[in-house]
C-alpha positions as CSV (number, residue, x, y, z in Angstrom):
1,M,8.9,-18.9,-18.8
2,S,10.4,-15.3,-19.2
3,S,8.2,-12.3,-20.4
4,E,8.5,-8.7,-21.7
5,P,8.3,-5.8,-19.2
6,V,4.8,-3.6,-18.8
7,Q,5.5,-0.9,-20.3
8,H,3.2,1.4,-17.9
9,E,5.1,4.9,-17.0
10,Q,8.0,6.2,-18.4
11,I,10.0,7.9,-15.6
12,V,14.4,7.7,-16.4
13,L,15.5,6.9,-13.0
14,H,18.6,8.4,-11.7
15,A,20.6,8.7,-8.9
16,R,20.6,12.1,-6.4
17,D,24.2,12.3,-4.8
18,V,22.3,13.3,-1.6
19,E,24.3,14.2,1.7
20,F,23.0,14.6,5.4
21,E,24.3,16.5,8.4
22,W,24.1,13.5,11.6
23,S,25.8,16.2,14.3
24,S,22.2,17.5,16.0
25,L,20.6,14.4,15.3
26,P,18.9,13.5,19.2
27,M,19.1,9.4,19.8
28,H,15.6,9.5,20.3
29,W,14.8,11.3,16.8
30,I,11.1,11.0,17.2
31,P,10.5,12.6,20.8
32,G,9.3,10.6,23.5
33,H,9.6,7.5,21.4
34,P,12.2,5.5,21.4
35,Q,11.2,1.8,20.3
36,A,9.3,3.6,17.4
37,T,12.1,5.4,16.5
38,H,14.2,2.3,17.0
39,S,12.3,0.3,14.5
40,I,13.1,2.8,11.9
41,N,17.0,2.8,13.1
42,V,16.8,-0.8,12.0
43,L,17.0,0.4,8.1
44,H,20.5,1.9,8.5
45,L,21.8,-1.3,9.6
46,A,20.1,-3.9,7.5
47,L,19.4,-1.8,4.1
48,P,23.1,-1.1,3.5
49,E,24.3,-4.7,3.2
50,G,21.1,-5.3,1.6
51,E,21.1,-2.3,-1.1
52,R,24.7,-3.3,-1.9
53,W,24.0,-7.1,-2.6
54,F,20.6,-5.9,-5.1
55,V,23.1,-4.0,-7.0
56,E,25.5,-6.8,-7.5
57,V,22.5,-9.3,-8.1
58,F,21.5,-6.4,-10.8
59,K,25.2,-6.1,-12.4
60,Q,25.6,-10.0,-13.1
61,A,21.4,-9.8,-14.5
62,T,22.8,-7.4,-17.3
63,A,24.3,-9.7,-19.6
64,L,20.6,-11.3,-19.7
65,I,18.4,-8.3,-20.9
66,R,17.2,-8.3,-24.1
67,D,15.1,-5.1,-23.5
68,E,16.7,-1.5,-23.7
69,R,14.4,0.3,-21.5
70,L,14.9,-2.5,-19.1
71,K,18.4,-2.0,-18.9
72,E,18.3,1.8,-19.1
73,D,16.1,1.3,-15.8
74,V,17.8,-1.4,-14.2
75,L,20.9,0.8,-14.5
76,G,19.0,3.8,-12.8
77,F,18.2,1.2,-10.3
78,I,21.7,-0.1,-9.9
79,G,22.4,3.5,-9.6
80,Q,19.5,4.5,-6.9
81,E,20.2,1.7,-5.0
82,A,23.9,2.4,-4.3
83,M,23.2,6.0,-3.1
84,H,20.6,4.6,-0.7
85,A,23.1,2.5,1.2
86,E,26.0,5.1,1.2
87,A,23.6,7.4,2.5
88,H,21.8,5.0,5.5
89,D,25.5,3.7,5.8
90,G,26.3,7.5,7.4
91,A,22.8,7.4,9.8
92,A,24.7,4.2,11.1
93,A,27.7,5.6,11.4
94,H,26.1,8.5,13.3
95,L,24.5,5.9,15.8
96,D,27.9,4.9,16.9
97,A,29.5,8.1,17.7
98,A,26.8,8.9,19.4
99,G,27.4,5.5,21.9
100,L,25.2,3.0,20.3
101,P,27.4,0.5,18.7
102,V,25.9,-1.2,15.7
103,R,28.8,-3.0,14.6
104,P,27.7,-6.3,16.1
105,F,23.9,-6.1,14.1
106,I,25.5,-5.1,10.7
107,A,28.4,-8.1,10.8
108,Q,25.0,-10.4,10.7
109,M,23.5,-8.4,8.1
110,E,27.0,-8.7,6.0
111,W,26.8,-12.6,6.8
112,I,23.3,-13.2,5.1
113,F,24.0,-11.0,2.0
114,R,27.8,-12.1,1.9
115,R,27.8,-15.5,2.5
116,L,24.5,-16.9,2.5
117,L,23.4,-15.1,-0.4
118,G,26.0,-14.2,-2.2
119,D,27.9,-15.8,-5.4
120,R,27.8,-19.8,-5.4
121,R,30.2,-21.5,-6.9
122,G,29.2,-23.3,-9.7
123,A,25.2,-21.8,-8.9
124,G,25.0,-20.1,-12.4
125,R,22.0,-18.9,-14.0
126,E,19.6,-20.5,-11.6
127,W,21.1,-19.2,-8.2
128,L,20.8,-16.0,-10.3
129,V,17.3,-15.9,-10.8
130,E,16.6,-17.4,-7.3
131,R,18.2,-14.1,-6.2
132,L,16.8,-11.6,-8.6
133,A,13.2,-13.3,-7.7
134,M,14.1,-12.2,-3.7
135,V,14.8,-8.9,-5.0
136,A,11.7,-8.7,-6.5
137,A,9.4,-10.0,-3.2
138,I,11.9,-7.6,-0.9
139,E,11.4,-4.5,-3.3
140,H,7.5,-4.8,-3.2
141,Y,7.7,-4.4,0.6
142,T,10.1,-1.0,0.1
143,A,7.4,-0.2,-1.8
144,F,4.9,-0.1,0.9
145,L,7.5,1.1,3.3
146,G,8.0,4.2,0.9
147,Q,4.4,5.0,0.2
148,W,3.9,4.7,4.1
149,I,6.6,6.9,5.1
150,L,5.1,9.8,2.2
151,D,2.2,9.6,3.6
152,A,3.4,9.2,7.4
153,A,1.6,12.7,8.8
154,A,2.2,11.7,12.0
155,L,5.8,11.6,12.3
156,D,5.7,15.9,11.5
157,A,2.9,15.9,13.9
158,A,5.3,14.0,16.6
159,G,8.0,16.5,16.3
160,A,10.4,14.1,14.4
161,D,13.4,15.1,12.6
162,P,12.9,16.5,9.7
163,T,16.7,15.6,8.5
164,M,15.9,12.3,9.1
165,L,12.5,12.4,7.7
166,D,14.1,13.8,4.5
167,L,16.4,10.8,4.3
168,L,13.1,8.4,4.4
169,R,11.2,10.5,2.2
170,W,14.0,10.9,-0.4
171,H,14.9,6.9,0.0
172,G,10.8,5.9,-0.1
173,A,9.9,8.5,-2.7
174,E,12.7,6.7,-4.8
175,E,12.0,3.4,-3.7
176,V,8.2,4.2,-5.2
177,E,9.9,5.5,-8.3
178,H,11.6,2.2,-9.1
179,R,9.4,-0.1,-7.9
180,S,8.4,-2.1,-10.9
181,V,12.4,-2.7,-11.7
182,A,12.7,-5.7,-9.9
183,F,9.5,-7.4,-10.9
184,D,9.9,-6.7,-14.4
185,L,13.5,-7.9,-14.9
186,F,12.3,-10.7,-13.5
187,C,9.4,-11.6,-15.1
188,H,12.5,-10.8,-18.3
189,V,14.3,-13.8,-17.0
190,D,12.6,-16.1,-15.6
191,G,8.4,-14.7,-14.4
192,R,7.4,-18.5,-13.1
193,Y,4.5,-18.1,-10.7
194,F,5.8,-20.6,-8.5
195,R,9.1,-18.9,-7.9
196,R,7.6,-15.7,-7.4
197,V,5.4,-16.9,-4.9
198,R,7.8,-18.8,-3.2
199,S,10.7,-16.2,-3.0
200,M,7.9,-14.0,-0.9
201,V,6.9,-16.8,1.3
202,A,10.8,-16.9,2.2
203,V,11.5,-13.6,2.3
204,T,8.6,-12.4,4.5
205,P,9.6,-14.5,7.8
206,V,13.1,-13.3,7.2
207,L,12.4,-9.6,6.8
208,A,9.8,-9.7,10.1
209,W,13.2,-11.4,11.7
210,V,15.3,-8.6,11.3
211,F,13.5,-5.8,12.4
212,V,12.0,-7.8,15.4
213,R,16.1,-9.0,16.0
214,G,17.4,-5.1,15.5
215,T,14.8,-3.2,17.6
216,R,15.2,-5.4,20.3
217,F,19.2,-5.1,19.6
218,L,19.0,-0.6,19.6
219,M,16.6,-1.0,22.3
220,R,19.0,-2.6,24.8
221,N,22.3,-1.4,23.7
222,D,20.6,2.4,23.3
223,P,22.9,4.8,25.8
224,N,19.9,6.4,27.5
225,R,18.7,3.2,28.5
226,P,14.9,2.9,27.4
227,G,14.2,-0.1,28.8
228,P,13.5,-3.7,26.6
229,A,11.6,-3.3,23.3
230,T,7.8,-4.9,23.3
231,W,4.7,-5.5,21.4
232,R,2.6,-3.1,23.1
233,E,5.1,-0.3,22.7
234,Y,5.0,-1.5,19.1
235,L,1.1,-1.7,18.6
236,R,1.0,2.2,20.2
237,A,3.2,3.7,18.0
238,A,1.4,1.8,15.3
239,R,-2.1,3.1,16.5
240,R,-0.6,6.4,16.6
241,G,0.6,6.2,12.9
242,L,4.4,6.4,13.5
243,L,5.0,3.2,12.4
244,P,3.1,0.6,9.5
245,G,0.3,-1.2,12.0
246,P,0.2,-5.3,11.3
247,L,-3.2,-5.0,9.1
248,A,-1.3,-2.7,7.0
249,L,1.4,-4.9,6.5
250,L,-0.2,-8.0,5.9
251,K,-3.2,-6.4,3.9
252,E,-0.3,-5.5,1.3
253,I,1.4,-9.4,1.0
254,R,-1.8,-10.5,-0.3
255,P,-2.1,-8.4,-3.9
256,Y,1.8,-10.0,-4.7
257,F,0.1,-13.7,-5.2
258,R,-2.4,-13.0,-7.8
259,K,-0.8,-13.8,-11.2
260,S,-1.7,-10.8,-12.6
261,Y,0.1,-8.5,-9.9
262,H,2.3,-5.9,-10.9
263,P,3.9,-3.1,-8.5
264,T,2.6,0.1,-10.2
265,E,-0.4,-1.4,-8.0
266,T,1.2,-0.1,-4.8
267,G,2.9,3.4,-4.2
268,N,1.8,7.1,-6.2
269,T,4.6,8.0,-9.1
270,D,3.2,11.4,-8.7
271,Q,3.4,12.0,-4.7
272,A,6.9,10.5,-5.6
273,V,8.2,13.0,-7.8
274,A,7.0,15.6,-5.9
275,Y,8.1,14.9,-3.2
276,L,11.8,14.7,-4.9
277,A,11.2,18.1,-6.3
278,S,10.8,19.6,-2.7
279,S,13.4,17.6,-0.6
280,P,15.9,19.6,0.5
281,A,18.8,16.8,0.4
282,A,17.9,16.0,-3.2
283,R,17.3,19.9,-4.6
284,T,20.8,20.2,-3.2
285,A,22.1,17.8,-4.9
286,D,20.4,18.0,-8.0
287,A,21.6,21.9,-7.8
288,R,25.6,20.1,-8.0
289,Q,24.7,18.3,-10.8
């Protein structure tokens, strides 16, 4: 059963051609917290492939869109996600150049998104719709993380690197800005409640696995030898506000299972737009255009 997109907010989405300089970035850019640093660094290794997959899936879905406003939003989403992939690629390349080999983990992400979740011969519309439902579920989490990083004053207090914070908050603000697009597109072409729930149930443990495995990989390969990743250190960092806590993550899952849920319930659009107006990288990108 398909439905028309919900018209909650009238934001024109556009990609910002941001650039970041990493030459002075310390290995542990949250001083004294290597595990919290690397838990967030997982984003640089996992997101580029995921976002390029989003882009390809959405490009295939544009032919199914019958609503011009939704099509405009989808095109804006595609532009933003492509830029996110490029920006995180730059941070991953810096980690590699600094002596932390990232290619083995990135290769695993490539296998997941290019082979496991890639195009399938003869699969047709159903596989496309299934993947749209997965993107909508993942975007629920990215909107939550986007709002979290905008609110994470503890990172500033801990002395986190300002360039990295700008990358994360620029990205997070755009995730909040376009948080409804994937959900609206899924509802437009299919929208079945069971498929929505099934996708969230499938996506949640995989995302948890990616972050746990990625954190362990980065800690194990860190040239500074900080020691292994531990659950105790994760909980310590979460209590200090340096990472999202487990209760906040669990609480965020529940609304998605409500039949009346819409992503505009998550995140603060005004806050996201305000950050994008003040972000050093976004302001520089806008000035170049």
